[in-house]
C-alpha positions as CSV (number, residue, x, y, z in Angstrom):
1,M,0.0,0.0,0.0
2,T,1.3,3.5,-0.9
3,T,1.0,6.3,1.6
4,Q,2.1,9.9,1.6
5,S,5.2,9.0,3.5
6,D,6.2,6.4,0.9
7,P,9.6,7.5,-0.6
8,A,8.5,6.7,-4.1
9,T,5.4,8.8,-3.8
10,N,7.3,11.7,-2.3
11,E,9.9,11.5,-5.0
12,A,7.2,11.5,-7.7
13,E,5.5,14.5,-6.1
14,I,8.8,16.4,-6.0
15,R,9.6,15.5,-9.6
16,R,6.1,16.8,-10.6
17,L,6.7,20.0,-8.6
18,I,10.1,20.6,-10.4
19,D,8.4,19.9,-13.8
20,E,5.6,22.3,-13.0
21,L,8.1,25.0,-12.0
22,A,10.1,24.5,-15.2
23,S,6.9,24.7,-17.3
24,A,5.9,27.9,-15.4
25,L,9.3,29.5,-16.0
26,R,9.2,28.6,-19.7
27,A,5.8,30.3,-20.0
28,H,6.8,33.3,-17.9
29,D,3.9,32.4,-15.5
30,L,5.2,34.1,-12.4
31,D,2.2,33.1,-10.1
32,A,2.5,29.4,-11.1
33,A,6.3,29.5,-10.5
34,M,5.9,31.1,-7.1
35,S,3.4,28.5,-6.0
36,A,6.4,26.1,-5.8
37,Y,8.1,28.1,-3.0
38,A,7.6,28.4,0.7
39,T,6.7,31.9,1.9
40,D,9.9,32.0,3.9
41,V,12.1,30.5,1.2
42,V,15.8,31.4,1.4
43,S,17.5,31.6,-2.0
44,F,21.2,31.8,-2.8
45,D,20.9,32.9,-6.4
46,I,23.5,33.9,-8.9
47,E,22.6,37.6,-8.5
48,P,23.5,39.8,-5.6
49,P,23.0,39.9,-2.7
50,L,24.5,36.8,-1.2
51,R,21.1,35.8,0.3
52,H,17.5,36.4,-0.8
53,V,14.9,35.9,2.0
54,G,11.2,35.3,1.4
55,A,8.9,34.7,-1.5
56,E,8.8,38.4,-2.5
57,A,12.6,38.4,-2.9
58,K,12.5,35.2,-5.0
59,R,9.6,36.7,-7.1
60,K,11.8,39.7,-7.9
61,N,14.6,37.4,-9.1
62,W,12.2,35.7,-11.6
63,E,10.8,39.1,-12.6
64,R,14.3,40.2,-13.6
65,V,14.8,37.0,-15.7
66,F,11.4,37.5,-17.4
67,A,12.2,41.2,-18.1
68,A,15.4,40.1,-19.9
69,Y,14.0,37.3,-22.0
70,E,11.2,37.0,-24.5
71,C,8.6,34.3,-23.9
72,P,9.0,31.3,-24.1
73,L,12.1,31.0,-22.0
74,G,14.3,28.0,-22.5
75,Y,14.6,26.1,-19.2
76,E,16.1,22.6,-19.1
77,V,16.7,20.4,-16.0
78,C,19.3,17.8,-16.5
79,R,20.7,15.0,-14.3
80,L,18.1,15.5,-11.6
81,A,18.8,13.5,-8.4
82,I,16.3,13.5,-5.4
83,T,16.7,12.3,-1.9
84,V,13.5,12.2,0.2
85,G,12.4,11.7,3.8
86,D,9.0,12.0,5.3
87,D,8.8,15.8,5.4
88,V,12.1,17.0,4.1
89,A,14.0,16.3,0.8
90,F,16.7,17.7,-1.4
91,A,17.5,17.6,-5.1
92,H,20.3,18.7,-7.3
93,S,20.6,19.1,-11.0
94,L,22.2,21.0,-13.8
95,N,19.9,23.5,-15.3
96,R,20.1,25.6,-18.5
97,L,18.6,28.9,-19.2
98,S,18.3,30.1,-22.8
99,G,16.2,32.0,-25.2
100,T,15.8,35.3,-27.0
101,L,16.7,38.4,-25.1
102,K,14.4,41.4,-25.2
103,N,17.0,43.2,-27.4
104,G,16.5,40.5,-30.0
105,A,19.7,38.7,-29.5
106,R,19.5,34.9,-29.3
107,S,21.1,33.4,-26.2
108,G,22.3,29.8,-26.5
109,G,22.1,29.8,-22.8
110,F,24.3,28.8,-19.9
111,W,24.3,25.9,-17.4
112,V,24.1,26.4,-13.7
113,R,24.4,24.0,-10.7
114,A,21.1,23.9,-8.8
115,T,20.3,22.5,-5.4
116,M,16.8,22.7,-3.9
117,C,15.7,21.8,-0.4
118,F,12.0,20.9,0.2
119,R,9.7,20.8,3.2
120,K,6.3,19.2,3.3
121,L,3.8,21.7,4.6
122,D,0.2,20.8,5.1
123,G,0.7,17.7,3.0
124,R,2.3,19.6,0.1
125,W,6.0,19.8,-1.0
126,V,7.4,23.3,-1.4
127,I,10.9,24.7,-2.0
128,A,12.3,26.0,1.3
129,H,15.8,26.8,0.0
130,D,17.5,26.9,-3.3
131,Q,21.0,27.6,-4.4
132,V,22.2,28.3,-8.0
133,S,25.8,28.7,-8.9
134,V,28.3,28.7,-11.7
135,P,31.9,27.4,-11.5
136,L,34.6,30.0,-10.9
137,D,38.1,30.2,-12.4
138,L,40.1,30.8,-9.1
139,T,43.0,32.4,-10.9
140,T,40.9,35.1,-12.7
141,G,37.8,35.3,-10.6
142,A,35.7,34.9,-13.8
143,A,32.5,32.8,-13.9
144,L,32.8,29.9,-16.2
145,M,29.6,30.2,-18.2
146,N,30.6,28.1,-21.2
147,L,30.8,24.6,-19.5
148,Q,28.6,21.8,-20.7
149,P,27.3,18.8,-18.8
């Protein structure tokens, strides 16, 4: 018998949440994207500052992305791995953002490393923390945006 605390069920729910988030991002559907996040989400995004606290701060991050790119946005999740417990879980993946910039230039995109931490609140999984990063060349301090998985 499958229950809500069944690891396979939890993993399937988290995969569905990540798929729904990716679809919302591709469509520039900010409200649908934000439904994936806890109200007190803490995000370590690729933009300053070092830490973004709360859903409103995360919303502003996605607003800036949507302001830079035409719709639809290219958003790919690759090599997704999920570890689940009864009410907490984490996932990591390589994600690619691409598309046509508002100035008309086509961006082939760039890959980032993504980690998401989830909590189950009122029977529903939400993203409580995320971190997005790009590798760094330690000798120059430059972000390495051209790496491929």
